[in-house]
C-alpha positions in Angstrom: -4.4 -43.8 30.0 -6.8 -41.2 31.5 -3.9 -39.0 32.5 -2.4 -39.2 29.0 -5.7 -38.0 27.5 -5.8 -35.1 30.0 -2.3 -34.2 29.1 -3.1 -34.3 25.4 -6.2 -32.1 25.9 -4.3 -29.4 27.8 -1.2 -29.5 25.5 -3.5 -29.1 22.4 -5.3 -26.1 23.9 -2.0 -24.5 24.9 -0.3 -25.0 21.5 -3.4 -23.7 19.7 -3.3 -20.5 21.8 0.5 -20.0 21.3 0.0 -20.9 17.6 -2.7 -18.3 17.2 -0.3 -15.6 18.4 1.8 -16.3 15.3 -0.7 -14.1 13.6 1.2 -11.0 15.0 4.6 -11.8 13.4 2.8 -13.1 10.3 1.1 -9.7 9.8 4.5 -8.0 10.5 6.1 -10.2 7.8 3.3 -9.2 5.3 3.7 -5.5 6.2 7.5 -5.6 5.8 7.4 -7.7 2.6 9.2 -10.6 4.2 7.5 -13.2 2.0 10.2 -15.8 2.5 9.1 -16.3 6.2 5.3 -16.5 5.6 5.1 -20.3 5.7 7.4 -20.4 8.7 4.6 -18.8 10.7 1.6 -19.9 8.8 2.2 -23.7 8.7 2.8 -24.2 12.5 -0.1 -21.8 13.3 -2.6 -23.8 11.3 -1.1 -27.1 12.4 -1.5 -26.3 16.1 -5.1 -25.2 15.6 -5.9 -28.3 13.5 -4.3 -30.4 16.3 -6.6 -28.8 18.9 -9.7 -29.3 16.7 -8.9 -33.0 16.2 -8.1 -33.7 19.9 -11.2 -31.7 21.0 -13.4 -33.7 18.6 -12.4 -37.0 20.3 -12.2 -35.8 23.9 -14.9 -33.0 24.3 -17.0 -35.1 26.6 -14.1 -36.0 28.9 -13.7 -34.0 32.0 -10.1 -32.9 32.9 -9.2 -34.2 36.4 -5.6 -33.6 37.6 -3.8 -35.4 40.4 -0.8 -33.8 42.1 1.6 -36.0 40.0 -0.1 -35.2 36.7 -0.1 -31.4 37.5 3.7 -31.3 37.5 4.0 -33.5 34.5 1.4 -31.3 32.6 3.1 -28.0 33.3 6.6 -29.4 32.5 5.3 -30.9 29.2 3.5 -27.6 28.4 6.7 -25.6 28.6 8.7 -28.2 26.7 6.3 -28.5 23.8 5.8 -24.8 23.7 9.5 -24.2 23.5 9.8 -26.8 20.7 6.9 -25.1 18.9 8.6 -21.7 19.3 11.7 -23.1 17.6 9.8 -24.1 14.4 9.7 -20.6 12.8 13.3 -19.9 13.7 14.5 -23.2 12.2 12.1 -23.6 9.3 12.8 -20.1 8.0 16.6 -20.8 7.9 17.2 -17.9 10.3 18.8 -20.4 12.7 19.9 -23.4 10.6 20.8 -25.5 13.6 17.9 -27.3 15.3 19.8 -27.2 18.6 20.4 -23.5 18.4 16.8 -22.9 17.4 15.5 -24.8 20.5 18.0 -23.0 22.7 16.8 -19.6 21.4 13.2 -20.6 21.9 13.7 -21.9 25.4 15.7 -18.8 26.2 12.8 -16.8 24.9 9.9 -18.4 26.7 11.8 -18.8 29.9 12.6 -15.1 29.7 16.3 -15.7 30.0 17.4 -13.7 27.0 20.6 -15.6 26.3 21.1 -15.7 22.5 23.2 -17.8 20.1 23.0 -15.0 17.5 25.8 -12.6 16.8 23.9 -10.4 14.4 20.2 -10.0 15.3 19.8 -7.1 13.0 20.3 -9.4 10.0 17.1 -11.3 11.0 13.7 -10.4 9.4 11.9 -7.9 11.6 9.0 -10.4 12.0 11.4 -13.0 13.3 12.8 -10.5 15.8 9.3 -9.7 16.9 8.6 -13.4 17.4 11.7 -13.7 19.6 10.6 -10.9 21.8 7.0 -12.1 21.8 8.1 -15.4 23.3 9.4 -13.4 26.3 6.0 -11.8 26.7 4.1 -15.0 26.5 6.4 -16.8 28.9 6.8 -13.9 31.3 3.3 -14.0 32.8 3.0 -17.7 32.1 1.7 -19.7 29.2 -0.4 -21.9 31.5 -1.9 -18.8 33.2 -2.7 -17.4 29.7 -4.5 -20.7 28.9 -6.5 -20.6 32.1 -7.4 -17.0 31.5 -8.7 -17.5 28.0 -10.5 -20.8 28.4 -12.6 -22.2 31.2 -11.6 -25.7 30.1 -8.9 -25.9 32.7 -11.0 -24.3 35.5 -11.2 -27.5 37.6 -7.4 -27.9 37.9 -6.4 -24.3 36.9 -5.1 -23.3 40.3 -3.1 -26.5 40.6 -1.5 -25.8 37.2 -0.8 -22.1 38.0 0.8 -23.0 41.3 3.2 -25.3 39.5 4.1 -22.5 37.1 4.0 -19.4 39.4 7.2 -18.1 41.0 7.7 -17.7 44.8 7.4 -19.8 47.9 3.7 -18.8 48.5 1.0 -19.0 45.9 -2.4 -17.3 46.3 -5.3 -16.0 44.4 -6.2 -12.3 44.4 -9.8 -13.1 43.6 -12.0 -16.1 44.5 -11.8 -17.7 41.0 -8.5 -18.6 39.5 -9.7 -17.8 36.0 -10.7 -14.3 37.1 -7.3 -13.9 38.8 -5.5 -15.0 35.6 -7.6 -12.6 33.5 -7.0 -9.6 35.8 -3.2 -10.2 35.9 -3.0 -10.6 32.1 -5.1 -7.5 31.6 -2.7 -5.5 33.8 0.2 -7.0 31.9 -1.3 -6.0 28.6 -2.1 -2.4 29.7 1.5 -1.9 30.9 2.7 -3.2 27.6 0.6 -0.8 25.6 1.7 2.1 27.8 5.4 1.3 27.4 4.9 0.8 23.6 3.3 4.3 23.3 6.1 5.9 25.3 8.8 4.3 23.3 7.0 5.5 20.1 6.9 9.0 21.4 10.7 9.0 22.1 11.9 7.7 18.7 11.4 4.0 18.2 9.3 2.8 15.3 6.2 0.7 16.1 7.8 -2.7 15.6 10.9 -1.9 17.7 8.7 -0.3 20.4 6.4 -3.3 20.6 9.3 -5.8 20.5 11.2 -4.0 23.3 8.0 -3.7 25.4 7.4 -7.4 25.1 11.0 -8.0 26.2 10.9 -5.5 29.0 7.6 -6.4 30.7 8.5 -10.1 30.2 11.9 -9.3 31.8 13.5 -11.3 28.9 16.1 -9.1 27.3 16.0 -10.0 23.6 16.5 -7.0 21.4 16.1 -6.1 17.7 19.5 -4.4 17.9 23.0 -5.9 18.3 23.9 -3.4 20.9 20.6 -3.8 22.7 19.0 -0.7 24.2 22.4 1.0 24.2 22.2 1.3 20.4 19.6 4.1 20.7 21.8 6.2 23.0 18.7 7.9 24.3 18.2 9.1 27.8 14.4 9.0 27.6 14.4 5.4 26.2 16.8 4.3 29.0 14.6 5.9 31.6 11.4 4.3 30.2 13.0 0.8 30.0 14.5 1.2 33.5 11.1 2.1 34.9 9.3 -0.8 33.2 12.0 -3.3 34.2 11.3 -2.2 37.7 7.6 -2.7 37.3 8.2 -6.1 35.6 10.1 -7.2 38.8 7.2 -6.3 41.1 4.6 -8.9 42.2 1.7 -8.3 39.8 -0.8 -8.9 42.6 0.3 -5.5 44.0 -0.9 -3.8 40.8 -4.3 -5.3 41.4 -4.3 -4.0 45.0 -3.3 -0.6 43.7 -6.3 -0.6 41.2 -8.7 -1.8 43.9 -7.2 0.8 46.4 -6.0 -1.8 48.9 -3.0 0.3 49.6 -2.3 -1.4 53.0 -1.4 -4.6 51.1 1.3 -2.6 49.3 2.4 -0.5 52.2 3.1 -3.5 54.5 4.4 -5.9 51.8 7.8 -7.0 53.2 9.1 -8.2 49.8 8.2 -5.0 48.0 9.9 -2.8 50.6 13.0 -5.0 50.5 13.0 -4.9 46.7 13.0 -1.1 46.7 15.7 -1.0 49.3 18.0 -3.3 47.4 17.5 -1.5 44.1 18.2 1.9 45.7 21.3 0.8 47.5 22.8 -1.0 44.5 22.1 2.0 42.1 23.8 4.4 44.4 26.7 2.0 45.2 27.4 1.2 41.5 27.0 4.8 40.4 29.7 5.8 42.9 32.0 3.0 41.7 31.7 3.9 38.0 31.8 7.7 38.5 35.3 7.9 37.0 34.1 6.2 33.9 31.6 8.9 33.0 31.5 12.6 32.5 29.1 13.3 35.3 27.4 11.7 38.3 24.1 12.0 36.5 25.5 9.8 33.6 26.9 7.2 36.0 23.5 7.2 37.8 21.7 6.6 34.5 23.9 3.6 33.5 23.9 2.3 37.1 20.1 2.4 37.4 19.6 0.7 34.0 22.1 -2.1 34.7 20.9 -2.7 38.3 17.3 -3.2 37.2 18.4 -5.2 34.2 20.2 -7.7 36.4 18.0 -7.9 39.5 14.9 -8.4 37.3 16.8 -10.8 35.2 15.9 -8.9 32.0 19.4 -8.8 30.6 19.2 -5.6 28.5 22.4 -3.6 28.1 23.4 0.0 27.7 27.0 -0.7 28.8 29.3 -3.7 29.2 29.5 -4.1 32.9 32.5 -6.4 32.6 34.5 -3.3 31.6 33.5 -1.4 34.8 35.7 -1.4 37.9 35.8 -4.6 40.0 33.9 -2.9 42.8 31.0 -2.2 40.5 31.1 -5.7 39.1 30.9 -7.0 42.7 27.4 -5.5 43.1 26.4 -6.8 39.7 27.5 -10.2 40.7 25.5 -10.0 44.0 22.3 -9.2 42.0 22.7 -12.5 40.1 21.7 -14.2 43.4 18.6 -12.1 44.1 16.1 -11.8 41.3 12.8 -10.1 41.2 9.8 -10.4 43.4 7.6 -13.5 43.7 4.7 -13.4 41.3 6.6 -11.1 38.9 7.9 -11.9 35.5 11.5 -11.8 36.9 13.6 -14.9 37.5 16.2 -15.7 40.1 15.9 -16.8 43.7 13.4 -14.0 44.5 13.6 -11.3 47.1 11.0 -12.8 49.4 13.2 -15.9 50.0 16.1 -13.7 51.1 13.8 -11.7 53.3 12.7 -14.9 55.0 16.2 -16.2 55.4 17.5 -13.0 57.0 14.4 -12.9 59.3 15.3 -16.4 60.4 18.9 -15.4 61.0 17.6 -12.6 63.2 15.3 -15.1 65.1 18.2 -17.6 65.6 20.3 -14.7 67.1 17.5 -13.8 69.5 17.0 -17.5 70.4 20.7 -17.7 71.5 20.1 -14.8 73.8 16.7 -16.0 75.0 16.7 -19.8 74.7 13.1 -20.1 76.0 11.7 -17.4 73.8 9.2 -18.1 71.0 10.0 -16.2 67.8 8.1 -16.3 64.5 8.7 -14.9 61.0 6.5 -12.0 60.3 5.7 -11.2 56.7 3.5 -8.3 55.5 2.8 -7.3 59.1 1.4 -10.8 59.9 2.9 -14.0 61.2 4.1 -16.2 58.4 3.7 -20.0 58.0 5.9 -21.9 60.4 7.1 -24.3 57.7 8.1 -21.6 55.2 11.8 -21.5 56.3 12.1 -25.2 55.4 10.5 -24.5 52.0 13.0 -21.7 51.4 16.0 -23.6 52.7 15.3 -26.7 50.5 14.7 -24.5 47.5 18.0 -22.7 48.0 19.8 -26.0 48.4 18.3 -27.4 45.2 19.0 -24.1 43.4 22.7 -24.1 44.3 23.0 -27.8 43.5 21.7 -27.2 40.0 24.1 -24.2 39.6 27.1 -26.3 40.7 26.2 -29.1 38.4 25.8 -26.6 35.5 29.1 -25.1 36.5 30.9 -28.4 36.3 29.4 -29.2 32.8 30.5 -25.7 31.7 34.0 -26.5 32.8 33.8 -29.8 30.8 33.0 -27.6 27.8 36.3 -25.8 28.4 34.9 -22.7 30.0 37.0 -21.1 32.7 35.5 -21.4 36.2 34.3 -17.8 36.4 32.5 -18.0 33.1 31.1 -21.4 33.9 29.8 -20.4 37.3 28.3 -17.1 36.2 26.9 -18.8 33.1 25.2 -21.3 35.3 23.8 -18.6 37.5 22.6 -16.8 34.4 20.8 -19.9 33.1 19.2 -21.1 36.3 18.3 -17.5 37.3 17.1 -16.7 33.8 19.4 -13.6 33.7 20.9 -14.0 30.2 24.3 -12.3 30.1 27.0 -13.6 32.5 30.7 -12.7 32.9 33.8 -13.7 30.9 33.2 -15.1 27.4 29.4 -15.2 28.1 29.3 -11.5 29.1 27.0 -8.8 27.6 29.2 -8.3 24.6 29.2 -12.0 23.6 26.7 -14.7 22.9 26.2 -18.4 23.6 26.6 -19.6 20.0 30.1 -21.0 20.4 29.1 -23.5 23.1 29.1 -27.2 22.3 25.7 -28.9 21.7 25.5 -30.9 24.9 25.9 -27.8 27.0 23.3 -25.9 25.1 20.8 -28.8 25.7 21.7 -28.9 29.4 21.3 -25.1 29.6 17.8 -25.5 28.0 16.9 -27.8 30.9 18.5 -25.4 33.4 16.5 -22.4 32.0 13.2 -24.2 32.1 14.0 -25.5 35.6 14.8 -22.0 36.8 11.6 -20.6 35.2 9.4 -23.2 36.8 11.0 -22.9 40.3 13.1 -26.2 40.0 10.7 -28.7 41.4 8.4 -28.9 38.4 11.4 -30.0 36.3 13.5 -32.0 38.8 10.7 -34.0 40.5 10.9 -36.7 37.8 14.4 -37.6 38.9 13.1 -38.8 42.2 12.2 -42.5 42.4 9.3 -41.7 44.8 7.5 -39.8 42.0 7.2 -42.9 39.9 5.9 -45.0 42.8 2.1 -45.6 42.9 
């Protein structure tokens, strides 16, 4: 009973915070004269705040204490209820008349996947498009992290909650207090959003579009207010700005803190960051060379290559070109990027660069061990010896990740998708990438899929965003044992 009350307290706080953010699209609706969607934002906003007030009135004297079990349950429940909440404006306004589709769009938004069921986003009210992109922004840094940052209520178990939400095999605090860490990371996140919004305004976007695309870029989500995504602007400066900020969105946000505090050695010796830069550089050059015959100049091929490389590796999913129309050699590199993802502690999804760094270092160690059977070899990360058990952590994660991809692929095949589409669709869902290949490519959408597959994809998107274990642990009998 106590755990249920704790859960209720935390969920009420979180929904109140997310509900309060509805003020942004509500003001937009008022400004744009979209009176028919007022209540779609106003009612859930006040309902969430009223729910918090009622729960707080009855539980304000109760201290929140979280066990390991309740931590996972709380974070999973937080994301599920937030996704359901996000679907309310979409469904209640009639913009998405199907409840299943509204939930899919909301889960895709908060999980920063960016897969849409809509074929014509430009027909939506501007306030609703802003809400779609805002879901990316809220989910990118983490809705639990936002709650911990704003309210000290969760201070006792805040680090436990953020560990269950944060991406990457190793979780740490950049300051002594987790609430301070959360506040600093969110402040950096907001500053970057403001900077990108201003730059997009300078180069031709209006304020609502600039803010929407900044939300989607820094959250590495990929929802757009245009049917042709960023490509509809056909602007070199806008492409460059979005490419740069997608790159920043894929970086571990702790490194921004180290840059501000002048701890440059933490950046210089960061194994993951160096590998991230190397992978991005190699793929940009390789793809640019592969698609050179498709464009008038190498500079143009480099522009489209850089944008699409960062869009896929950071799992943003924006598009300026349909990569499924590129030569197979270029598609090969795009396909490889589906398996990588951004850095740990970033807003990007996927397996994460650090896990591949660890695996390749282990392969190197095993090769040395064959030559020197009695040698002792350890994995060094950031210039220091890493945890000895981290390889087991990474290996088990990769096994669980691929298992979920294979199960999702099979279900896609049951929905009459061809194997290529089903497999890349599964990778796009679990990795929170968005567009896939085949009939789920960047020129298409997910609206035609049957209901059962959309619900499964909702689970896969949330599992991918929460690093699998937070969502799949409930299927283990040992979890339910006392």
